[in-house]
N, C-alpha and C positions, 0 to 999 in steps of 0.2 A: 929894644923890647922883645924882639923875636928870640934873641939868645936866651933870655930868661925862660921863655916858654919851651924852648928846645931842651934846656937843662931839666925843667920840671917833667917833661915828657920822657926824657932818658931815665930819670929817677923812677918813674912808675913802670917803665918797661925793663928795668934792670934785671928783675928776677927772670923774665922771659929769655933774656939773652945770655945770662951767666950760666944757668943750669941746663945742661944738655939732656938730662933725664926728667924734664919738667912734668910730663904726664905719666910717669911710670912709678911703680911702687918699689920699695926696697926689696921685697920678695922677688920681683921680676928681675931686677938687676943682679941680685945675689945668685939666682939660678943661672943667669947668663954667664956670670963670672966663675961659676963652678964652686961657689961657697955653700957649705952645708947650712941650711936655714935653721935647723935645730941648734947647731953650735952658735950661730949668730944670735939666736934668741937667748941662749944661756949667757953669752957674753954681755948682751944688753941688760939682762936681768941683774947680773952682777954689778954693772955700772949703776943701775937704778938703785940698788940697795946701798952701795958704797958712796955714790956721789950725787944721786938725785936725777930727777926727770930732765932738767934743763941741760945738764952735762951730757946725758945720754943722747939727747936730740942734737946737740952741737957735734958730738963725735960721729953720729950717723950721717949728718949733713956733710961733714968733711970726708968721711970714708967713701960714701956713695954718690956724692955730688948731686943731691936731690933737694927739692924745695923744703921749706920749713914745714909746710902742711903734711907732706909725705912722711917726714921724720916723726912728727907728732902722732900721726895715725898709727905708725908702727909701734911707737912707745905706748900709746893708749891701748892697743890690742893686747899688750903684754901684761897690763895691770889688771 
């Protein structure tokens, strides 16, 4: 029975352990990596127009290794 609880606990803590930039915004990470924020916004807007919000969020999460909430906040600011 304890192993079931352990797996449930791991499931809910997964986002805390997987993402190294948990409490940081995409803007902060981009500036630390030396990425121009204006060009990043233009790239994201192009993805929004061509592929939609969800695809933009997925690509931002993969590129910057951030949480889902951080990616959605960045996309929502652009709209």
